[in-house]
N, C-alpha and C positions, 0 to 999 in steps of 0.2 A: 751192432752197438745200439743201445737204447738212448734216445734223446730225452732229456728231462724237460717237461713243460709244466709250468705252474701259473695259476691265475686265481682270482678270488671266486667265491661262490655266489657273487652278485649276479642278478639276471643278465646284465649286459655281457659279462664275461662268459658265462655258460652258454648263452645264446650264440655269441660269435665264434666260440671254439668248438661248438657241437660237432661240426663236420670233421674237423681234424681229429678230435677224440674218438669218433666213431668210424674212422677209416673211410670217409666219404670224399677226401681229397686224394686223387690218384697218386700212387707211388710214395705215400707217406711212410717213412721208416718207423720202426717200433718206437712207441712213446711211453715214457713213464710219467703219468699225469698226477699232479698234486694240486689240491685246492687249499689255499691259506688266506687268512686275513691280510689286508693290504700292507700293514706295517710289518708283518712277518715276512712277506715277500720282499719288502725293502731291505730288511735285515739279512735275509738269505742271499740276496743279490750282493750285498756288501761283503759277504764271505765267498762270493763267486761259486755258489753251490749248484746253480741251475744253468742249463743251456739256453732255455727260452723262458722268459718270465714277464708277467705284468708287473709294473712298478709305478710309483708316484713320480711325476716329473720333478717334484721337489727334491727327490733323492738323487737325481742324475749327476750332480757335480762330484759325488763320491764314487761313482760307478763306471766312469768312462774308460778307465784303464783296462777293464776286463770286458766291457760290453759296448755295443753300438745299438742305437734305436732303430727299430723298423718303422717304415712309413705307414704300415697298416696295423689296425688293431687298437688305435688310440681311443680313449675316452676324452672327448674334447667337444666344445661347441659353445653355444650362446644360451643364456638362461638356465644354466645347469650347474652353477657354482655352489660351493659350500655355504651353509647358513650358520650363524650364531644364534642360539635360542636360549630362552630363560623362562622362568615361571611367570614373571611379571614384565610388562613392557618397560624399557628404559633405554638410555643411550648406551651404545657399546662402550664409549669412553668412561662411563660411570660404573661399569661392572666392578664390584669389589668381591674378592674371594676367588677361589680356584675356578678355572675354566677347563672342562673336560675336553681333551683333544684325542683324535684317533691315531696319534703317533707323531714323533718329533721329526720324521723325515717325510711326512705326507705333504702333498701340495697344499692341502687345506691349512695346515699349520704355518707353512711358509707365507701363504696369502694373509693369514691373520697377523703375523708379525710385521709384514709390510704395511698392512692397513692400520694397525694400532700398536706401534712399537713400545708404547708406554705400559702396556699390559705385561705383567711379569709373573703371574701365579697360574700354573697349569698342572693338570693331572692327566697322564696318558691312560687310556683304557680302550678296549676293543670297540670299534665303531658302533656296533649294534647295541652296546650297553649304555651309550651316552644319553639318549633321550630319557630313559627311565631313571638314570642317575640324577638328571636335572629335575625331573618331576618329583623325585623323592627328597630333594633338597641336599643331596650329597655334595653337590657342587653349585656354584653360583650361576653358571651358564655352561653351554655345551656347543662344541663345534661339530656339526653333523654333516655327513656325506652319504652317498649311495641312496638306498631306499628310504632312509630316515627323512629325507626331504619330503616324502609323500605322506608320512605318518605322524610327524611330530605334533601336529595340531590335535590329533586324537587324544593326546595326553594333556591337552590344555596349555601347551607351551606357546610362547610368542616369539616371532623372529625379530632379532635386534639388528641384524645386518645380513645382507646378501653379498658375499665376497666376490661372487662371479659378476654381479651387476656392477659392483665397485670397480673390478678389474676392467670390464668392458668400457666403462665411462673414462677410466684413466688412460687406457691404451688404444681403444677402438678395435681390439683383437679378441678372438675367441678365447675362452678360458681353457688352458691345457691342464687336465687333471692327471691322467695316467697314460702310459704307453707300453709298448712291448720291446723288451731287450733281447738281443742275441749275443751269445759269447763270441768275442773276436776270435777265440781259439778255434771256432768251427771252420774258419777260413772264408774268404770272400765269396767263393762259389756256393757254399752251403748257406751262408747268410742270405745271399740273393734268392736261393731256392726257398728258404723259410719265409722270406718276405712275401714272395709270390703265393706261397701256401696259405699264409695267414689271410691275405686278401681273398683268396679263393674260398676260404672258410667263411669269411664275412659275407661274401656275395651269395654263397649257398644258403646261409641262414636267412638272408633277406628275401631270397626266392622261395624258401620253404619254411616260413615261420612256424606253422603248425607242427612240423616234424620235430622242432626243437623243444616243444612244450614240456614233455615228460622229463627231459634232462634238466631243464631250467627249474621246474617245480621240485624236482628231487632235492635240489640244493637251496630252495627258497620256500620251505614248507610253511613258514609262518606268514607268508605274503599272500594277499588275495590276487586273483587273476587281473583285476583292474590295476593294482599297484605294479605287478610284473609288467603288464603291457605299457604302462606309463614310463616305467624305468627304462625299458628297452628303447622306446620311442625317443626318449630324451638323450640317452647316452650312446646310441648306435645311430650314426648319421654319415654324411658324406666324408667327414674327417676320419671316421673309422675305416673306411675303405682306403683312403690315402690322405695324409695330413695336408698335402698341398703347400703352396707358398705361404698362405696365411697361417696355417698350423705351425710351420717351421718358424715363422716370424714370432708367433705367440710363445713358443718354447724358448726361443732365444731371448725375447723380452723378459720373460719370467726369470731366467737364470742370470741375465745381465743385471737386473734390478736387485736380485738376491746378493750377487757379488758386490755391487756398489754399496749395499746396506751392511756388508760385513756378515751376512747370514749364511754364506756358502762360499767355497773357493771358486775362483774363476775356472771356466771350462776351456781347457787348452786343446782338446781333440774335436774332430768333426763329430757332430751329434748324431746324424742320421746316415744309414746305409744309402748308397746311390739308388736312384729309382730304377 
């Protein structure tokens, strides 16, 4: 039986999944691999279409009936949060007009709604279109994620808010951006196996970064090597190998605050698979 694995084409994901995709983790069963935009992954997980998938932590409250989080493979850390950018500097609270967002179930959008609940005009679009939409005046501001953090200034845009910095000052915790889900229907034994396999894939990539380069660049053809390296360095870290106690606390804090603000249902199931 083929196991479906889906993740984004961003450098951190292609980097950490390289070993699994290329059969470098021993005893990996047949994989059906798909690469999708992060909000598409959130939507497909909502339909329980995938066995293993990268998702936004902001989407978790709607997915726990069918999925459990793995401790390995997360995009999480400090100094790596989403930014709100615009053509001209101003206060975030003074933005008038639509703000482009990378999806309604993304962690970035959840953070924006927690930070500035008075804002109410949004336009969803694929994450890589947002900076140019802001520069062209199609929207008043944009909520950027992934590699756009490294390239928005090239378009003459200004950062109005760093939502990761705000989150860290509010909670003292790392910013939980995205994690890996496994279908509960796989069974506890296979979920535990995949958790170990994802960690093995992360560790292989960290030991052999040059061997991942061709696969990463295949899916990031518009990015320079410097941007790719900076992206991987920022989003692949100790939390990617294992979220640890601080990482679990960060996810719980995000989801608890979302529930208290009425932005998501409370989570009634255990979030993470056992270590």
